[in-house]
TORTILUM-33063 format. One record per residue (C-alpha): x, y, z; residue number from 1. Coordinates in Angstrom, 3 decimals, always signed. Layout:
<c1=X&c2=Y&c3=Z&n=NUM>
...
This chain:
<c1=+0.000&c2=+0.000&c3=+0.000&n=1>
<c1=+2.960&c2=+2.315&c3=+0.582&n=2>
<c1=+4.251&c2=+1.692&c3=-2.937&n=3>
<c1=+0.765&c2=+2.118&c3=-4.417&n=4>
<c1=+0.093&c2=+5.373&c3=-2.569&n=5>
<c1=+3.445&c2=+6.915&c3=-3.484&n=6>
<c1=+3.153&c2=+5.760&c3=-7.116&n=7>
<c1=-0.357&c2=+7.198&c3=-7.476&n=8>
<c1=+0.772&c2=+10.461&c3=-5.908&n=9>
<c1=+3.689&c2=+10.818&c3=-8.348&n=10>
<c1=+1.455&c2=+10.021&c3=-11.342&n=11>
<c1=-1.251&c2=+12.437&c3=-10.178&n=12>
<c1=+1.289&c2=+15.179&c3=-9.532&n=13>
<c1=+2.791&c2=+14.778&c3=-13.018&n=14>
<c1=-0.685&c2=+14.861&c3=-14.587&n=15>
<c1=-1.601&c2=+18.002&c3=-12.670&n=16>
<c1=+1.398&c2=+19.816&c3=-14.138&n=17>
<c1=-0.028&c2=+19.453&c3=-17.642&n=18>
<c1=-3.052&c2=+21.155&c3=-19.178&n=19>
<c1=-4.643&c2=+18.221&c3=-20.979&n=20>
<c1=-4.349&c2=+15.769&c3=-18.091&n=21>
<c1=-5.241&c2=+18.201&c3=-15.299&n=22>
<c1=-8.616&c2=+16.655&c3=-14.472&n=23>
<c1=-7.420&c2=+12.988&c3=-14.718&n=24>
<c1=-4.653&c2=+13.976&c3=-12.317&n=25>
<c1=-7.282&c2=+15.207&c3=-9.877&n=26>
<c1=-9.115&c2=+11.857&c3=-10.111&n=27>
<c1=-5.899&c2=+9.932&c3=-9.448&n=28>
<c1=-5.103&c2=+12.104&c3=-6.430&n=29>
<c1=-8.594&c2=+11.518&c3=-5.029&n=30>
<c1=-8.112&c2=+7.750&c3=-5.330&n=31>
<c1=-4.661&c2=+8.144&c3=-3.792&n=32>
<c1=-6.238&c2=+9.945&c3=-0.823&n=33>
<c1=-8.401&c2=+6.867&c3=-0.177&n=34>
<c1=-5.305&c2=+4.626&c3=-0.236&n=35>
<c1=-3.499&c2=+6.979&c3=+2.163&n=36>
<c1=-6.452&c2=+6.895&c3=+4.576&n=37>
<c1=-6.581&c2=+3.086&c3=+4.489&n=38>
<c1=-2.848&c2=+2.939&c3=+5.115&n=39>
<c1=-3.276&c2=+5.328&c3=+8.031&n=40>
<c1=-5.420&c2=+2.714&c3=+9.793&n=41>
<c1=-2.234&c2=+0.794&c3=+10.590&n=42>
<c1=-1.309&c2=+3.470&c3=+13.132&n=43>
<c1=-4.345&c2=+2.479&c3=+15.229&n=44>
<c1=-2.622&c2=-0.796&c3=+16.095&n=45>
<c1=-0.734&c2=+1.141&c3=+18.780&n=46>
<c1=-4.033&c2=+1.504&c3=+20.650&n=47>
<c1=-4.948&c2=-1.338&c3=+22.978&n=48>
<c1=-8.699&c2=-0.870&c3=+22.398&n=49>
<c1=-8.888&c2=-0.003&c3=+18.679&n=50>
<c1=-5.957&c2=-2.033&c3=+17.358&n=51>
<c1=-7.341&c2=-5.576&c3=+17.730&n=52>
<c1=-10.726&c2=-4.492&c3=+16.339&n=53>
<c1=-9.160&c2=-3.874&c3=+12.916&n=54>
<c1=-8.933&c2=-7.647&c3=+12.435&n=55>
<c1=-12.733&c2=-7.764&c3=+12.121&n=56>
<c1=-12.461&c2=-5.966&c3=+8.780&n=57>
<c1=-10.633&c2=-8.974&c3=+7.327&n=58>
<c1=-13.819&c2=-11.043&c3=+7.547&n=59>
<c1=-15.492&c2=-8.852&c3=+4.927&n=60>
<c1=-13.207&c2=-10.302&c3=+2.209&n=61>
<c1=-14.461&c2=-13.848&c3=+2.890&n=62>
<c1=-18.032&c2=-12.571&c3=+2.813&n=63>
<c1=-17.515&c2=-10.687&c3=-0.463&n=64>
<c1=-16.191&c2=-13.878&c3=-2.059&n=65>
<c1=-19.384&c2=-15.752&c3=-1.178&n=66>
<c1=-21.555&c2=-12.808&c3=-2.187&n=67>
<c1=-19.848&c2=-12.435&c3=-5.568&n=68>
<c1=-20.786&c2=-16.021&c3=-6.456&n=69>
<c1=-24.511&c2=-15.322&c3=-6.003&n=70>
<c1=-24.317&c2=-11.912&c3=-7.663&n=71>
<c1=-22.633&c2=-13.337&c3=-10.750&n=72>
<c1=-24.916&c2=-16.375&c3=-10.874&n=73>
<c1=-28.117&c2=-14.343&c3=-10.771&n=74>
<c1=-26.835&c2=-11.372&c3=-12.773&n=75>
<c1=-25.491&c2=-13.335&c3=-15.735&n=76>
<c1=-28.571&c2=-15.578&c3=-15.915&n=77>
<c1=-30.932&c2=-12.605&c3=-15.671&n=78>
<c1=-29.023&c2=-10.647&c3=-18.316&n=79>
<c1=-28.970&c2=-13.630&c3=-20.670&n=80>
<c1=-32.728&c2=-14.184&c3=-20.338&n=81>
<c1=-33.793&c2=-10.554&c3=-20.743&n=82>
<c1=-31.351&c2=-9.079&c3=-23.265&n=83>
<c1=-30.263&c2=-10.626&c3=-26.545&n=84>
<c1=-27.090&c2=-9.694&c3=-28.473&n=85>
<c1=-26.139&c2=-6.525&c3=-26.595&n=86>
<c1=-22.662&c2=-5.436&c3=-27.730&n=87>
<c1=-22.191&c2=-2.585&c3=-25.255&n=88>
<c1=-19.807&c2=-3.724&c3=-22.523&n=89>
<c1=-20.778&c2=-1.026&c3=-20.023&n=90>
<c1=-24.465&c2=-1.974&c3=-20.116&n=91>
<c1=-23.642&c2=-5.679&c3=-19.956&n=92>
<c1=-21.607&c2=-5.156&c3=-16.768&n=93>
<c1=-24.338&c2=-2.897&c3=-15.411&n=94>
<c1=-27.023&c2=-5.549&c3=-15.921&n=95>
<c1=-24.928&c2=-8.548&c3=-14.837&n=96>
<c1=-23.091&c2=-7.104&c3=-11.816&n=97>
<c1=-24.186&c2=-3.597&c3=-10.818&n=98>
<c1=-27.967&c2=-4.088&c3=-10.737&n=99>
<c1=-27.869&c2=-7.438&c3=-8.847&n=100>
<c1=-25.597&c2=-5.827&c3=-6.260&n=101>
<c1=-28.031&c2=-2.931&c3=-5.753&n=102>
<c1=-30.916&c2=-5.381&c3=-5.319&n=103>
<c1=-29.364&c2=-6.451&c3=-2.003&n=104>
<c1=-29.860&c2=-2.917&c3=-0.662&n=105>
<c1=-33.510&c2=-2.694&c3=-1.721&n=106>
<c1=-33.342&c2=-1.423&c3=-5.325&n=107>
<c1=-36.076&c2=-3.631&c3=-6.798&n=108>
<c1=-35.700&c2=-4.160&c3=-10.595&n=109>
<c1=-38.604&c2=-3.261&c3=-12.852&n=110>
<c1=-37.519&c2=-5.048&c3=-16.042&n=111>
<c1=-38.197&c2=-8.579&c3=-14.792&n=112>
<c1=-41.962&c2=-8.092&c3=-14.536&n=113>
<c1=-44.328&c2=-7.430&c3=-17.425&n=114>
<c1=-46.421&c2=-5.106&c3=-15.276&n=115>
<c1=-43.500&c2=-2.741&c3=-14.760&n=116>
<c1=-42.250&c2=-2.764&c3=-18.364&n=117>
<c1=-42.039&c2=+0.587&c3=-20.178&n=118>
<c1=-40.936&c2=+0.564&c3=-23.801&n=119>
<c1=-39.876&c2=+4.225&c3=-23.601&n=120>
<c1=-37.267&c2=+3.442&c3=-20.940&n=121>
<c1=-35.169&c2=+1.265&c3=-23.238&n=122>
<c1=-33.679&c2=+1.268&c3=-26.718&n=123>
<c1=-34.928&c2=-1.232&c3=-29.311&n=124>
<c1=-31.614&c2=-1.719&c3=-31.136&n=125>
<c1=-29.311&c2=-0.641&c3=-28.307&n=126>
<c1=-28.206&c2=+2.481&c3=-30.172&n=127>
<c1=-29.028&c2=+4.979&c3=-27.427&n=128>
<c1=-26.009&c2=+5.176&c3=-25.071&n=129>
<c1=-28.195&c2=+6.513&c3=-22.237&n=130>
<c1=-30.733&c2=+3.668&c3=-22.277&n=131>
<c1=-30.428&c2=-0.108&c3=-21.912&n=132>
<c1=-31.416&c2=-2.402&c3=-24.714&n=133>
<c1=-35.017&c2=-3.592&c3=-24.705&n=134>
<c1=-35.686&c2=-7.259&c3=-23.989&n=135>
<c1=-36.983&c2=-9.646&c3=-26.595&n=136>
<c1=-40.561&c2=-8.559&c3=-27.487&n=137>
<c1=-43.494&c2=-10.530&c3=-28.807&n=138>
<c1=-46.170&c2=-9.439&c3=-31.303&n=139>
<c1=-47.912&c2=-7.369&c3=-28.583&n=140>
<c1=-44.743&c2=-5.351&c3=-27.934&n=141>
<c1=-44.399&c2=-6.963&c3=-24.522&n=142>
<c1=-41.440&c2=-8.933&c3=-23.152&n=143>
<c1=-41.398&c2=-12.483&c3=-24.497&n=144>
<c1=-39.388&c2=-13.978&c3=-21.637&n=145>
<c1=-41.150&c2=-16.269&c3=-19.119&n=146>
<c1=-42.196&c2=-13.947&c3=-16.320&n=147>
<c1=-42.562&c2=-16.701&c3=-13.752&n=148>
<c1=-38.944&c2=-17.795&c3=-14.258&n=149>
<c1=-37.393&c2=-14.384&c3=-13.619&n=150>
<c1=-39.549&c2=-13.800&c3=-10.526&n=151>
<c1=-38.584&c2=-17.191&c3=-9.063&n=152>
<c1=-34.925&c2=-16.458&c3=-9.724&n=153>
<c1=-35.248&c2=-13.087&c3=-7.977&n=154>
<c1=-36.976&c2=-14.657&c3=-4.946&n=155>
<c1=-34.286&c2=-17.328&c3=-4.584&n=156>
<c1=-31.539&c2=-14.725&c3=-4.999&n=157>
<c1=-33.028&c2=-12.452&c3=-2.322&n=158>
<c1=-33.507&c2=-15.428&c3=-0.011&n=159>
<c1=-29.843&c2=-16.402&c3=-0.099&n=160>
<c1=-28.261&c2=-12.956&c3=-0.476&n=161>
<c1=-30.358&c2=-10.851&c3=+1.904&n=162>
<c1=-31.284&c2=-13.421&c3=+4.535&n=163>
<c1=-28.688&c2=-16.179&c3=+4.551&n=164>
<c1=-25.467&c2=-14.362&c3=+3.626&n=165>
<c1=-26.116&c2=-11.164&c3=+5.613&n=166>
<c1=-26.980&c2=-13.161&c3=+8.730&n=167>
<c1=-23.865&c2=-15.237&c3=+8.123&n=168>
<c1=-21.828&c2=-12.029&c3=+8.022&n=169>
<c1=-23.319&c2=-10.881&c3=+11.334&n=170>
<c1=-22.567&c2=-14.273&c3=+12.905&n=171>
<c1=-18.958&c2=-14.149&c3=+11.662&n=172>
<c1=-18.538&c2=-10.657&c3=+13.090&n=173>
<c1=-19.938&c2=-11.737&c3=+16.461&n=174>
<c1=-17.661&c2=-14.776&c3=+16.630&n=175>
<c1=-14.584&c2=-12.762&c3=+15.638&n=176>
<c1=-15.417&c2=-10.013&c3=+18.113&n=177>
<c1=-15.707&c2=-12.507&c3=+20.968&n=178>
<c1=-12.416&c2=-14.175&c3=+20.039&n=179>
<c1=-10.657&c2=-10.809&c3=+19.818&n=180>
<c1=-12.215&c2=-9.553&c3=+23.057&n=181>
<c1=-10.930&c2=-12.593&c3=+24.937&n=182>
<c1=-7.382&c2=-12.209&c3=+23.560&n=183>
<c1=-7.198&c2=-8.427&c3=+23.260&n=184>
<c1=-3.979&c2=-8.009&c3=+25.222&n=185>
<c1=-2.120&c2=-10.748&c3=+23.346&n=186>
<c1=-3.222&c2=-9.498&c3=+19.907&n=187>
<c1=-2.351&c2=-5.913&c3=+20.813&n=188>
<c1=+1.155&c2=-6.913&c3=+21.904&n=189>
<c1=+1.782&c2=-8.703&c3=+18.592&n=190>
<c1=+0.447&c2=-5.734&c3=+16.596&n=191>
<c1=+2.523&c2=-3.286&c3=+18.617&n=192>
<c1=+5.621&c2=-5.417&c3=+18.067&n=193>
<c1=+5.011&c2=-5.513&c3=+14.308&n=194>
<c1=+4.541&c2=-1.731&c3=+14.199&n=195>
<c1=+7.717&c2=-1.064&c3=+16.175&n=196>
<c1=+9.620&c2=-3.559&c3=+14.032&n=197>
<c1=+8.358&c2=-1.856&c3=+10.867&n=198>
<c1=+9.456&c2=+1.609&c3=+11.950&n=199>
<c1=+12.751&c2=+0.260&c3=+13.298&n=200>
<c1=+13.609&c2=-1.317&c3=+9.940&n=201>
<c1=+13.017&c2=+1.949&c3=+8.076&n=202>
<c1=+15.504&c2=+4.825&c3=+7.707&n=203>
<c1=+15.481&c2=+7.251&c3=+10.615&n=204>
<c1=+15.277&c2=+10.579&c3=+8.669&n=205>
<c1=+11.733&c2=+11.580&c3=+7.717&n=206>
<c1=+10.794&c2=+12.627&c3=+4.165&n=207>
<c1=+12.164&c2=+14.560&c3=+2.333&n=208>
<c1=+15.408&c2=+14.061&c3=+4.304&n=209>
<c1=+15.140&c2=+10.341&c3=+3.628&n=210>
<c1=+17.199&c2=+11.009&c3=+0.504&n=211>
<c1=+20.261&c2=+10.942&c3=+2.804&n=212>
<c1=+19.633&c2=+7.268&c3=+3.576&n=213>
<c1=+19.271&c2=+6.495&c3=-0.120&n=214>
<c1=+22.563&c2=+8.264&c3=-0.827&n=215>
<c1=+24.290&c2=+6.168&c3=+1.845&n=216>
<c1=+22.775&c2=+3.018&c3=+0.372&n=217>
<c1=+23.989&c2=+3.902&c3=-3.128&n=218>
<c1=+27.448&c2=+4.696&c3=-1.753&n=219>
<c1=+27.635&c2=+1.269&c3=-0.113&n=220>
<c1=+26.658&c2=-0.338&c3=-3.415&n=221>
<c1=+29.347&c2=+1.601&c3=-5.262&n=222>
<c1=+32.030&c2=+0.835&c3=-2.667&n=223>
<c1=+30.906&c2=-2.819&c3=-2.390&n=224>
<c1=+30.482&c2=-2.745&c3=+1.384&n=225>
<c1=+29.859&c2=-6.202&c3=+2.841&n=226>
<c1=+27.004&c2=-6.165&c3=+5.386&n=227>
<c1=+27.622&c2=-9.760&c3=+6.548&n=228>
<c1=+29.534&c2=-8.752&c3=+9.711&n=229>
<c1=+26.700&c2=-6.476&c3=+10.806&n=230>
<c1=+24.184&c2=-9.259&c3=+10.208&n=231>
<c1=+26.308&c2=-11.678&c3=+12.243&n=232>
<c1=+26.332&c2=-9.232&c3=+15.165&n=233>
<c1=+22.554&c2=-8.968&c3=+15.071&n=234>
<c1=+22.222&c2=-12.769&c3=+14.933&n=235>
<c1=+24.561&c2=-13.208&c3=+17.921&n=236>
<c1=+22.577&c2=-10.653&c3=+19.918&n=237>
<c1=+19.338&c2=-12.408&c3=+19.046&n=238>
<c1=+20.717&c2=-15.832&c3=+20.060&n=239>
<c1=+22.018&c2=-14.499&c3=+23.350&n=240>
<c1=+18.669&c2=-12.866&c3=+24.078&n=241>
<c1=+16.827&c2=-16.110&c3=+23.283&n=242>
<c1=+19.165&c2=-18.058&c3=+25.597&n=243>
<c1=+18.550&c2=-15.572&c3=+28.403&n=244>
<c1=+14.777&c2=-15.747&c3=+27.988&n=245>
<c1=+14.952&c2=-19.576&c3=+27.896&n=246>
<c1=+16.864&c2=-19.659&c3=+31.185&n=247>
<c1=+14.393&c2=-17.287&c3=+32.782&n=248>
<c1=+11.443&c2=-19.373&c3=+31.588&n=249>
<c1=+12.970&c2=-22.623&c3=+32.888&n=250>
<c1=+13.801&c2=-21.014&c3=+36.212&n=251>
<c1=+10.278&c2=-19.660&c3=+36.667&n=252>
<c1=+8.746&c2=-23.014&c3=+35.674&n=253>
<c1=+11.017&c2=-24.818&c3=+38.161&n=254>
<c1=+10.080&c2=-22.440&c3=+40.938&n=255>
<c1=+6.384&c2=-22.930&c3=+40.193&n=256>
<c1=+6.739&c2=-26.716&c3=+40.250&n=257>
<c1=+8.712&c2=-26.622&c3=+43.497&n=258>
<c1=+6.178&c2=-24.344&c3=+45.123&n=259>
<c1=+3.364&c2=-26.631&c3=+43.976&n=260>
<c1=+5.144&c2=-29.694&c3=+45.400&n=261>
<c1=+5.714&c2=-27.843&c3=+48.647&n=262>
<c1=+2.040&c2=-26.961&c3=+48.864&n=263>
<c1=+1.017&c2=-30.563&c3=+48.246&n=264>
<c1=+3.472&c2=-31.785&c3=+50.918&n=265>
<c1=+2.203&c2=-29.282&c3=+53.463&n=266>
<c1=-1.389&c2=-30.221&c3=+52.692&n=267>
<c1=-0.640&c2=-33.950&c3=+53.140&n=268>
<c1=+1.138&c2=-33.335&c3=+56.442&n=269>
<c1=-1.790&c2=-31.303&c3=+57.716&n=270>
């Protein structure tokens, strides 16, 4: 996300310096602002109350995968039944993906029912870019598709998408929230460690003074500096720290076992 945000910012800034691409540059910078805001959420991991709650947002990706299967299944079938030989890609995507997704939020479609059909709201040959193509019509200038089939498909789609999947999402959120609430301190410590490790591995000067670190890196590449000795020192420090923590853990476990044996002996004597 860091690379994406910086890359979008550079592209948007270059576009804004030109006359022809001034407005596309503004669009790219607006999208880049969204990426920057999402990246800023990582700073909340330092908080013991808000940090672990960010994990709940990861469940939405699993839910969107299940939801996309039903959206594509209903949308493609509905578009294939209603419209025949539409060559406009934007209206195909609108009918197969966009409209089924809006149905979940209560936007009921009018083109699947003969009672709600209006011939003035569509284009016969699909030549009007502002109107969708009309469905296949019979001799009475009414849709020729089986009305009962499209209504049954809509009912089944709403049953699974609105009732089953949304309740499944709520259940997943409740389960994840309970798991996180029970292990809040442990999760927060891991997140805080990752954040400190991330900032520790980065150059110390802030932008735009970070160019000094890049200059030092390029100088080491030119002079062929070997960083193996420095890595060996870090590895030795890490091994010594692990040995110290192991000894402390064994000592504390031994003391606990001895104290437990002493308590059992005292209890038996009493």
